[in-house]
N, C-alpha and C positions, 0 to 999 in steps of 0.2 A: 594848308596843303590839301590837295585833291587826290584821293586814292580811288582807283577803278578796279573792281574785282570781277573777273570773269569766272562765273560759276553757275552751273545749271544742270538740269537733267535729273538728278537724284538728290535725295537728302544727304547722301555721303559727300556730295560736292557742296551743297548749300550750307550745311550747318557749320563746317569748319570756317567757311567764308563769313558766316554771321558772327562767329566767335571772334574772328580777327577784326571785323568792322567794329564790333563793341569794344574791343581792346584799343583800337586806334582812338576812338572817342574817349575812352577812359584816360589814356595817356596824354592825349592833346585834344580837348573838346573843340578846338577850332577846325579840326579836320573835317572835310567833307568826303563822304563815301558814296559812291555810285556803283550799282551792280549792272553788268551787262549780261544778259541771258537771252532766253528764247520765249516763245509764246506758250510754253507748257504751263498747264494749270498749276502744278506744284510750285513753280517758281513765284508765280504771281500770289498764291495763297500764303506761302511762308514769308516772303519779303514784305507783303502788305501787312501781315500780322506783326512783323518785326519792326516796321516803320521805316524801311529803307526804299529809295527809289530804284526802279528797274528800267533800263533801257533795253529794248529788244533788237536782236539782229537775226538774219537768216542763217541758221546753222542747223545741221542734221548729223545724227551719228553715222560714222563710217564703219567701225569695227562691228563684227558680229552680224553683218547684213549680207544678203546675196550680192552677186556682181553688179546687177542692175541697179539696186537701191544704193549701193556704195558708190557708183558712178554718178548718180544723180546728186548724191550728197557732196561729192568732190566738186561738182559743177556749181554748188552754192557758195563755195569758199570765196570767189572773188566778190560776190555780192556782200557777204559778211565782212570782208576786208575793207570794202569801200565804206560800209556803214560804220565800222569800227573807227576808221580814220576820221570820219566826220564827228563822231561822238568825242574822241579823245581830243581833237583840235578844239571843239566848241567848249569843252569843259576845262581846257588847259590842265590836263592830268599831269600830276608829278610822279606818279608811281602806278604801275599795273601789276596786279597779282593774278596768276592763273592757278586754278585749283584742279586743272585736268578736265577731261570731258571734251565734247565737241564744240563748246563755245570758246575755249582758250585759244586754239590756233589763230583765227582771224584777229583776235584782240591783241595777242602778244606780238604777232608779226607787225601789226599796225603800230604798236608802241615802238618796236625796233626801228621801224622806218622813220618815226618821228623823233627818235632819240630820247624817249622816255624811259626811266629806270624800269626794270622788269625782274620779277621774282616768280617762281613757281613753288607750289607745295604738292608733294606726293605722300598721301597718307597711308598707302598700302605698302606691304613688303615687296611686291613686285610692281614696278611702275607700269602705268598705262601708256598706251602708244602715244597719246598727245603729248605727255610730259617728256617722254623719251626723245621725240622729234624736236620739241621746243627747248630742250636742255641747252644746246649751244647758244641760244639767244638770251638766256637768262643771266642776270648779274649774280644772283644767289638762288640756290636750290635747297629748300627745306624738305627734309624727309623725316617720316615718323619712325622708320626702322633702319637700322645700320645696314641691313641686307640690300636696301634699295640704293644706297649710295654708290655702289659699284657700277651702276648703269649710267653715271654721270661724271663729268669732270670733277675730280676729287677736290680741287681747290675751291670749287664753288659750293660744295655740299656742307650743310649743317644738319646734324641729327637732333631733332628737337621734339619728336612726338607729334601727336595730332592735336590741333587746337580745339578746345571745347568751350562752351559758354560758361561764364563765370558762375552762373546759378548752380551748376553741378558742384562747384567748389565751396559753396556757402554752407554753414552749419544747418542742420535740418530745421531748426526753429526759424531760420531766415527764409528758407525755401518754401516752407509750408507750415501753417500753424498746427497741422495735424495730418493724418493719413487721409486717403480719399474717403468720400461718403460710404458709410456702411462697413468700415473696417477700422480696426484698431491697431493692428501691427504687432510685431513680435515683442516689442518692448512696452506696449501700452495695454496689452490684454491677451485673451486667448487666441484671437484671430491672427492667421498668417495672411500675408498679402502676396499674391502671385501676379507678376506683370508679364504680359505676353505681347510681343510685337514683332512684325516682320519687316522692319525698315519703313521709310516714309509713306510707302504705298501699300503697306500690308503684304502678307504672303499667303497665298491660297493654300499651299501645302501645309503650313503651320496651322492655319485656320481649320482645315479639314481634320488634321490630326488631333487638335484639341477638342473639336466637337465629338470625335470618336472616343477621346479619352474620358469625357465627362461621366459616363456610366461607371467607368472603373475607379472614379474618384469619389464615389458616393460616401465613403467613410469619412472624407474631409469636408463634406458639403456644409456642414454647420459651422465649421471653424476656419474656412477658407474664403477670402474675398479676392476677387480677380478684377484686374484691369487689363482689358484686352483690346488692343488697337488692330482693327481688322482691315482697314482700307475700305474704299467705298463700295467695291463690287460685292464683298461677302458680308457687309454689315448686317443686313436684315436677317439673313439666314442664320448667322452665328448668334445674333442677339436672341432669336426665337429659340435656338437650341439651349442656351443658358437658362432662359425662362422656364422652358419645359423641364429641365433638369433640376430646377430649384436652386441654382447657385446665385449668390448675391455678388454684386460688384458693378463695374462700369464696362460696357461693351460699346466702343466708339469707333467711328472711321479714322479719326486722327487725334493724336495727343499733342496739343500744342505745348503744355507745360510738362514736357518730359523730365525736366529736373525734379519736379515735385513727385512725379509718379515713380521715378527710379529711386529716389532717395527713401521713399516710403516702402519699397518692396523688400521682402525677405527672400525671394527667389525670382529669377528672370529667365524666361524662355524667349529666345530671339535668334535672329540671324547673327552673322559675325562679321559685318562690314567694319571698316577701320574706324569710323566714328562711333559705332555701337561699342566696339571693344574699348576705345578710349574713355568713353563715358562710364561704362562698367567699372573699369579699373580706377578711375577718378573717385567713383563713389564706393568702391570696395564691395562690389556685389557679386554673389555667387550665381552662376548661370548654367542653364542647359542650352548649348549652342547647336543650331541646325544650320550649317553653311548652305548658301545657295549654290547648288551643284553645277550650274551652267554659267556662273560668272566668268567673264573673260579673265584668263590666266589663273583661274581657280583661286583668286586671292583670298576669298572668304575661308577657304579651307586651310590655307596657311595661317591666317589670323587665329582661327579656332585652335589649331595645333599649338600655337604659342600660349593660349589661355589654358589648354588642357595639361600640357607638359609642365606649366607652372602651378598646377593644382588648384586653379581658380574656376574651372568649369568641367562639365561633362558634355562631350560632343556626340550627337546622334546624326547618323547619315540619313538624308531625306530619301534616298532610294529605297531604304529598307524600313522607313518609319511607319509604325502602326500606333493607333490609339492606345492600345494596352502597353506598349513599350513606353510611350511618353508618360502615360499615368503612372507606371511603376516607378519611373525615374523621379518624377515630381514627388510622389509620396515618399520614396526612400530618403530623399534629401530633406523634406520638410519634417520627417519624423526623426531626424538626426541633428539637433541643434548644434552639437559639438562639431560635427563635419561642416555645417554651414559656417560656423564661426572661423574655422580653419580656412575654408575656401575664400571667405571674405577677406581675411588678412592676406592671403597670397594674391588675391585680385588687387588689393590696394598697393601691395609691393610691386606690382607690374606697372602701375600707373605713373604717368608724368603729368603734373598739373600746371607747369609754367610754360607750356608750349606757346600759347597765344602771346603771352607777355614777351617771351624771348624773340619770337618772330617780329613783333611790332617794334621792339627796341632796335633790332638790327636794320629793319626797313627805314625807321626814322634816321638812323645813322647813315644809311646808304643815300637817301635823298638829301640829307644834310651835307654830305661830302660832295655831291654833285653841285649843290647850290653854292658851296664855298669855292669849288673849282671854277665855276662860271663867273664869280665875282673877281677872281685873281687875274 
């Protein structure tokens, strides 16, 4: 079977897609998986690292742009559709999966024209425009949150959670032989491990706040190890700030082995994208969440509210964020192991770990039904 996945633009689209690709191969090693994306560096970097083939089409974002740029993006759709038709025909695709974003429309429309089975995945509580438009073309619509289901034809909807890579679900001893270099973790010694990341490309606001927080965390300097994913743009300046403040740990542009980093952490400071929330809850981690305030539909704020109301996270507003506020929140939580344990248990209670397995099982059945129907 050949599965084509349209996913690109952000880690929030790529990583659920990678989780599904891995699960297809686990359930049926004969499966061939092809990704269709764009020329963005993130897609190339992640998919090359994960070992998957990427075919590129012309596609640009439409939402959140000015009228002129949106018009240019719309003009690219016929080109992307033509390219998608060629790829799907040449690869004899059996199933196309759209994860949302601007690569999905041309690929899903091409699959519809060719009579190829189609499913979409919506990982957020409020669906993106691409998935809402593509809903009528899909055979099955997988959603992470019950609230998202009301925007689609109810008979097509399956509430399954957000797919995450199986490495997040493995025992700690399998994911990593130990915590990151220079740290021993809460259960292995005196040091606590703080993980900070702002999504696949980093977050300047979180980087800036954390640099401002360092002087206020002096009391924890000798007992705290930090893993901070900065993104490329801020890496050098943030790393220099940690070195000047005398904090040990790892300051890196990108964390490829996020399962290892997340499983080792005692506390996480992060955005609240759908994938991040799914990974936090699968690992049962307490978090300080700083939602991206300008995300379309404010979906990160909705995701963070779910975590906070469930007792698994503290939410800080980026608009009012200061280094002192962030430092006090981090220190308060790290100095209260009992509260951290409660937050971890509530985080884990919010998680769903069988999403990828469920989606792949239903997809295999969908393609199998089609194949049987063609033989009759």
